[in-house]
N, C-alpha and C positions, 0 to 999 in steps of 0.2 A: 910573365907577360906573354900573351899569345902573339902569333905572327901578325894577325890583324891589328892588334894594339900597337905593335912596333911600327907598322905602316902608318897608323894614325899619328903616332908620335912624330914621325918624320914629316908628315903632311902638316901637322900643327906648327912645327918649326918653320916650314916653308911659308905657311900662311902668315905667321907672325913677322917673319922677315919681309914679306911682301908689304904688309901694312906699314912697317917702319920705313921702308923705301919709298912709299907713296909720299911721305912727308906732309900729309894733310892733317893739321892739328885737330880739326873737327872729327874726322874719321878715327884718328888715333885715340881721341878722348872717348869716343863711343866704344872702341875696341878694348881700351883699358878699364872702363867703368862697368861694362856689361859682358865682357868676354875675358880674354887672357889678361891677367894683371900686368901692370907696368913692372918691368924688370923680372920676368918670370924665371923660376928655377925649374929643374926637371920634375919636381913634384907637381907643380902647376900643370905642366904639359901632360904628365901621367894621369892626373885627375880627369882631364877632358878625354884622354885617349882610352881610358879603361871603363868609363861610364857611358853606356849607350845613349842615354837621354842627353847628357852634357855634350857628347860628340855631335849629335844631331843639332843641338842648340848652337854650338860654336860654328858649325858649317853653315847653318842658315844665317847667322849673324855675319859671317864673312861674305856670304853671297849678297846680302843686303848692302853691305858697306863698300863692295867693290864694283 
C-alpha cells in the first residue's frame, strides 16, 4: 500500500466515524447503502482507499451527505 493509500485509509476511518457520530438515520442509511457498508472491516476501507474511482466516489458522497 502506498503512502497516499495509507492516508486515504485514515481519512476513510475519520469520515466513517463522523457519519456515525452525526446520528442521523437518513444520512447513515445513504452512507451504508451507497458508500461504506454497515460494520465495515479493513478490507472495505482498503477497497475505497486503493481504487481511485471509488475514492473519488466516496469523497463526493461524504461531501453531499455532510
